[in-house]
Each structure stands twice: as C-alpha cells, then as structure tokens.
N, C-alpha and C positions, 0 to 999 in steps of 0.2 A: 782912119784917123786914130790917134792915140787917145786913150781915156785919161782924163786928168785925175790923178789919185789925190785924195784928201787925207790929211793927217797933221801931226804936229811937226813943226820945224825944230831943228836942233836948238835954236835960240829959246824957244818956248820950253823945251824939255829942261834945258840948263837953268832957266829962270825958276821953273817949278821946283827943281832940286835944291836950288839955293834957298828959296822960301821955306821949303820943308826942313832943310837943315837948320835954319835959324830958329824955326818953331821948335824943333827937337832939342836944340841946345838950350832954349829957354826952359822947356819942361824938365830937362835933366838938372839944370841949375836950381830950379825951385825944389825939386825932389831932394837933391843933395843937401840944401840948406835946411829943409824940414827934418831930414834924418839926423843931421848934425845937432839941431836944436833938441830933438827927441833924446838923443844919446846924452847930451849935456844935462837935460832935465832929469833923466834917470840917474845919472851919477850924483847930482845934487840931492835927489831924494834919498838915495842909499846913504849918502854921507850924513844927512840930517837925521835919519832914523838911527844911525850908529851913534851920533852925538846924544840923541834923546835916550837911547838905551843906556849909554854911559852915565847920564845924569840920574836916571831912574835907579840904576844899580848902586851908584854912590849914595843916593838918598835912602835906599832900602837897607844898606849895610850899616851906615852910621850917619843919620841925618843931622845930628848935632854938629858934625864937623864940616857941614857944607858951607863953603865960603864964596861960591860963585853965584852969579845971577841975582835976580831980585825976587824975593818971596813975599807974597801978600795974602792976607785972609780973603777968602772968596767962597763962592758956592757954585754948584753946577745944577742946572735945572734940566730934568728929563721929563718929557711929556709923553703920555700914553693916551690913545683915543678913548678908552673907557673910563679914565679918571678925570674928574672935574678940575683938579689942581695938579700941577706938575710936582714930581718928587724933587725935593731940595736937598742936595748933598753938600754938607759943609766940608771945607778943606782949604788948601792953599794952592795958589797958582805960582809956579816958578817960571820966570822968564829970563832967558839968557841969550845974549847976542853973540853970535859966532861968525867966523869968516869961512865961507865955503866956495871954492872955485873962484876966488877973487871977489866974491860978493858978500856983503854983510847980510846975514840971515838971523831970524829970531826963532828960537826954539822955546815952546811953551809946554809945560808939563803940569797937569792937575794932580794933586796929591790929596786923596780923601782923608778926612780926619778919622783917626783911629778911635776905638771905643774908649780909650783913656782920656781923650780930649786934649792931649798935650800937642803942642806944635812940634813938628819935626825939627 
C-alpha cells in the first residue's frame, strides 16, 4: 500500500504567502512614513536654528535697529539643587513668528540684560 504523505497544499502555501506579503507591505509603509516624518522634523529643526542664529546675530551687532518680532521684559529662573532660591536673570524675550516648510513656527530668544542695564 502507498503511504499517505502529509504536507501543505499549494492553496495553503499561496494563502500564507499572500498574508505575509500584506503584513510586509504594511510594515514597510509604516517604516517609510516614520522616516519621512523624521526627515521633515530634522529639516524644520535646522531651519529654525538658522533663523534663531540670524536673530541672535542681528541683535548682537546692532540691537537698536531690530524691527522684527515682539520684545518684552522678562527673567529666566535657573534652579540648582544646593541653592534654596533659583537664580533670577533679567533680560528680554524676543518672539518672532516665521513660516517654515509651510507651517507657522514661533522662534523665541532670551537676551540677558547687560551690565549697563539698557534695553537692546
């Protein structure tokens, strides 16, 4: 008598390959969208740092001629574990709204008050 061999039929193999292909396509799609979002975020960050550097350079060279953004008196608190009270640094906060990659972004720069006490 012939022994009956057990194994997968061709239909089962094809169904398994289709299921694996669909799962693989989903994983690749998620991976690609995450990589695209990461690249976009990196470009936005580089662009915003460039804008911030331009603002700081302009203020450092001649702050009296600054005509962009909104500047207001403020202070910065820095806490240290061994100090009971935080350090309070007086200065100005400059906020400017810019457009980056089609989105409106806000760039904020803190300018510490100089020893002369004059506003930039």
